[in-house]
C-alpha positions in Angstrom: 55.7 -57.0 167.7 55.0 -57.6 163.7 52.2 -55.6 163.6 54.6 -52.8 165.2 56.7 -53.0 161.9 54.1 -50.9 159.5 54.0 -48.4 162.1 57.8 -48.0 162.4 58.3 -47.8 159.3 56.1 -45.1 158.3 57.0 -42.8 161.1 60.8 -43.8 160.3 59.7 -42.5 156.1 58.0 -39.7 157.3 60.7 -38.2 159.4 63.1 -38.6 156.7 61.1 -37.0 154.5 60.8 -33.8 157.5 64.4 -34.2 157.3 65.3 -34.2 153.6 62.9 -30.8 153.1 64.2 -29.0 156.4 68.0 -30.2 154.3 66.6 -28.5 151.0 65.4 -25.4 153.3 68.9 -25.1 154.3 70.8 -25.7 151.6 68.2 -23.2 149.9 68.6 -20.4 152.2 72.3 -20.9 152.2 72.5 -20.3 148.4 70.0 -17.4 148.7 71.7 -15.5 151.9 74.7 -14.9 149.8 73.6 -15.3 146.0 70.4 -12.4 146.1 71.2 -9.3 143.9 68.1 -7.6 142.8 68.7 -4.9 139.8 65.9 -2.9 140.7 63.8 -5.4 141.4 61.4 -5.0 144.5 61.4 -8.8 146.3 60.6 -9.1 149.7 63.8 -10.8 151.5 63.6 -10.2 155.4 64.4 -12.8 157.7 62.2 -15.0 159.0 60.2 -14.4 161.5 62.8 -16.0 164.5 65.1 -13.2 163.3 62.8 -10.2 163.6 64.1 -9.1 167.2 67.5 -7.7 166.9 69.7 -7.1 170.0 71.0 -4.2 170.8 74.0 -3.0 167.7 77.5 -1.5 169.7 78.1 1.0 166.8 78.0 3.1 165.0 81.1 2.7 163.5 82.4 3.7 160.0 84.8 1.9 157.4 86.3 4.2 154.4 88.3 2.0 151.9 91.0 3.6 149.8 89.8 1.8 146.6 91.7 -1.0 145.0 92.1 -4.4 146.6 89.1 -4.1 149.5 91.0 -5.1 152.8 88.3 -7.9 154.4 89.9 -7.8 157.5 88.3 -4.3 157.7 84.9 -5.3 157.0 85.1 -7.9 159.0 86.1 -5.6 161.9 83.4 -3.0 161.1 81.3 -6.5 161.1 82.2 -7.4 165.1 82.4 -3.4 166.6 78.3 -4.0 165.2 78.2 -7.2 166.5 79.7 -6.4 169.9 82.7 -8.0 169.6 84.7 -11.4 167.8 82.7 -13.5 170.7 79.6 -12.3 170.6 76.2 -14.5 169.6 75.2 -12.2 167.7 74.3 -12.1 163.8 74.4 -9.3 161.5 72.3 -8.3 158.1 74.6 -6.3 155.4 73.1 -5.0 152.5 75.7 -3.9 149.7 74.5 -0.9 147.9 75.8 0.6 144.2 74.4 2.3 141.4 76.1 -0.6 139.0 77.8 -3.9 139.0 77.0 -6.8 140.2 77.0 -9.3 143.5 80.2 -9.5 143.9 80.7 -8.9 147.4 77.7 -11.4 148.5 80.2 -14.3 148.9 83.2 -12.5 150.3 81.1 -10.7 153.0 78.6 -13.8 153.6 81.4 -15.8 154.2 82.9 -13.5 157.0 81.6 -14.5 160.9 78.6 -13.2 162.4 77.3 -12.6 159.5 73.4 -13.9 159.1 72.2 -12.5 155.2 73.7 -10.5 152.7 71.8 -8.6 149.4 73.5 -6.7 147.4 70.6 -3.7 146.2 71.7 -1.8 142.6 70.2 1.3 143.4 70.3 3.2 140.1 68.4 6.4 140.0 66.1 8.5 141.8 62.9 6.4 141.8 64.1 3.3 142.9 65.6 5.4 146.2 62.3 6.3 146.7 60.6 2.7 146.7 59.1 1.8 150.1 60.6 -1.8 149.2 64.4 -0.5 148.8 63.5 2.1 152.2 62.5 -0.8 154.5 65.9 -3.2 153.0 67.8 -0.9 153.3 66.1 0.6 157.1 66.7 -3.5 158.9 69.8 -3.8 157.5 73.0 -3.6 160.1 75.5 -3.2 158.3 75.6 -0.7 154.5 79.1 -1.1 152.6 79.2 1.2 149.2 80.5 -0.1 146.4 82.8 2.1 144.4 81.5 3.5 141.2 80.8 7.5 141.0 80.1 9.8 143.5 78.6 12.1 141.3 75.8 9.7 140.4 76.1 8.1 144.1 74.7 12.0 144.9 72.0 12.3 142.1 70.4 9.9 142.4 70.6 9.1 147.0 70.8 12.3 148.1 67.1 13.5 149.8 65.5 10.7 149.0 64.3 7.5 150.8 67.4 5.5 150.9 69.6 8.4 152.6 66.6 8.6 155.3 66.9 5.0 155.9 71.1 4.7 156.0 71.5 7.0 158.4 68.7 5.3 160.6 70.9 2.2 160.6 73.7 4.6 162.0 71.1 6.3 164.5 70.7 2.7 165.7 74.5 1.6 166.0 75.3 0.1 163.3 78.4 0.3 160.7 78.5 2.3 157.4 81.3 1.4 155.0 82.3 2.0 151.5 85.1 2.0 149.2 86.2 4.7 146.9 83.6 6.3 145.7 81.2 5.0 148.2 83.8 6.2 150.4 84.0 9.8 149.3 80.4 10.4 150.1 81.1 9.7 153.8 82.6 12.7 154.2 80.6 16.2 156.0 81.9 18.0 152.9 82.3 15.4 149.7 84.0 16.6 146.4 81.6 15.5 143.6 83.3 15.3 140.3 80.6 16.8 138.8 81.7 18.9 136.9 84.4 17.4 135.3 85.2 13.7 133.9 84.6 10.4 135.1 88.2 10.4 136.7 87.6 13.2 138.6 90.4 16.1 139.2 94.1 15.2 139.6 96.2 17.2 141.7 98.2 19.1 138.9 95.2 21.0 137.5 93.6 21.3 140.8 96.5 23.3 142.3 96.6 25.3 139.4 93.5 26.5 139.5 91.5 25.5 142.1 87.8 26.4 141.0 87.6 25.0 138.0 85.1 21.6 137.4 85.5 21.7 141.1 82.2 21.6 143.2 81.5 20.2 146.1 77.9 18.7 147.8 77.0 18.9 151.4 74.6 18.0 154.0 74.3 14.3 153.0 75.1 11.8 155.4 77.3 14.3 158.1 78.1 11.4 160.4 78.8 13.0 163.5 82.7 11.0 163.8 83.1 12.8 160.8 82.3 16.5 160.7 84.2 19.6 159.3 86.3 16.2 156.9 86.7 15.7 153.5 87.5 12.3 152.5 89.7 11.5 149.6 91.3 7.9 148.0 93.3 6.0 145.4 95.8 8.9 147.3 99.5 7.3 146.6 98.9 5.6 143.4 96.9 8.6 142.0 99.6 11.0 143.8 97.1 13.3 145.2 98.1 15.6 148.1 97.4 18.6 145.8 93.8 18.4 145.3 92.6 17.9 149.2 95.0 20.4 150.3 93.0 22.4 147.3 89.7 21.0 148.6 90.6 22.0 151.9 91.4 25.2 151.0 88.0 26.0 148.9 86.2 25.1 151.9 87.7 28.1 154.3 87.9 30.4 151.3 84.1 29.8 150.2 83.2 30.2 154.4 82.1 27.0 154.7 84.4 26.4 157.6 87.3 27.6 159.7 89.2 25.1 160.4 89.3 21.5 157.6 90.9 17.9 158.5 91.3 16.2 155.2 91.1 12.5 155.4 93.4 10.9 152.6 93.0 6.9 152.0 95.6 5.0 149.7 94.8 2.1 147.9 94.3 -1.3 149.7 93.9 0.4 152.6 90.7 1.1 155.2 90.3 4.2 158.0 87.8 2.6 160.6 86.2 5.1 163.3 84.5 3.6 166.0 81.6 5.0 167.9 84.5 7.3 170.3 85.6 8.9 166.9 89.1 6.9 167.5 90.6 6.0 164.2 93.0 2.3 163.6 94.3 1.9 159.8 94.1 -1.4 158.5 95.8 -2.6 155.0 98.8 -2.1 153.0 99.0 1.4 153.1 98.9 4.3 155.0 96.7 7.3 155.7 97.0 10.6 155.9 95.5 13.5 157.9 95.3 16.5 156.8 94.6 19.9 158.1 94.2 23.4 157.4 93.1 25.5 159.9 93.2 29.1 158.0 92.6 31.6 155.6 94.5 30.7 152.3 96.7 33.3 151.2 95.4 33.0 147.6 92.8 30.6 146.3 90.6 32.1 143.4 89.3 30.9 139.7 92.3 31.2 137.5 94.9 31.4 139.7 97.0 29.3 141.1 97.2 28.2 144.5 99.0 29.5 147.8 98.6 28.3 151.4 101.1 27.8 153.7 101.4 25.3 156.7 98.8 22.2 156.4 99.8 19.7 159.4 100.0 16.6 158.0 99.2 13.1 160.3 101.0 10.4 158.0 99.3 6.9 159.8 100.6 3.9 159.1 99.1 0.4 159.1 98.0 -0.4 162.8 98.9 2.7 164.0 95.4 4.9 165.3 94.9 9.0 165.4 91.7 10.4 167.6 89.0 12.4 165.3 87.4 13.7 168.0 91.0 15.4 170.2 93.1 15.9 167.1 96.8 15.0 169.0 98.8 18.4 168.7 102.5 16.6 167.9 103.7 14.1 165.4 102.5 16.0 162.1 104.8 17.9 159.6 104.1 21.1 157.9 104.0 21.3 153.9 102.7 24.5 151.7 101.4 25.3 148.2 103.7 28.1 146.8 101.9 29.4 143.3 100.5 26.1 143.3 103.6 24.3 143.9 104.5 21.9 146.7 107.6 22.8 148.9 108.5 19.4 149.3 107.5 15.8 148.9 104.0 15.9 150.7 104.3 12.0 151.3 
């Protein structure tokens, strides 16, 4: 019996070292998962081989945030939709993309249910957006989230790059694409890019007075199937942007881009959630507005105030729904613009 004690002691010591090493590994992995933050670096951070075989994803879904404080429940909704439900055992990998800023989303998202891995990528220029390492990181994600910023920078730095291709592949495999403020505006088929104006962008008064001055658009960026024929605007109630989205809609029709355009206008602290069938749910503190223009504007010319009659507007409050594929035929109110002035309160 006494001869067995050293052997037992050695085993216990060995087991203790293994447990200590395992604990250190788990702690290191935990910290790494929520602190990953790269500024143009290309470090291989793919999960271990046990995570390489991914289950099928249940999207695609979209989350469009109106800016201001994020709606955490909206990001969690997107994650749950991709996982296949709140009770799914599937865990997803999330990549946050921005052109500048920090890792402030990492801790928030990593704490959400069903998240295996989160990383913030700061992609500042086209060279970085075309890196093979960036392509692999983004392609292997299940959920992408675009932080707020400047949509002109996003388009100039990311359009027609490997990054764009990788983001599209996440959508096509049933993943989730989210964003807030500028990160939401770049999701629509027609994008007000703000590249001809100041960083603040054009606001309602100037847009209605001259629909062409310093107002430019970008096309053929992401082209998500459930956002065909749309233009997204954010910070809506707080910045009183109804007239500006009316102008954006009129421009698409006048310029021959489309005969009918739906504006999706999202208030701050509010999110528009789009499931794979095109059914929208509004979540957060405010409302979303769906603004339809479906005829040629009476007057939409450079250096002339806008005149456009009978926009259809659906105001959808938090908790309510809207169907993008089968738009409702009732429940809207009408507003017109005459010589650069909206005829009555559009909100």
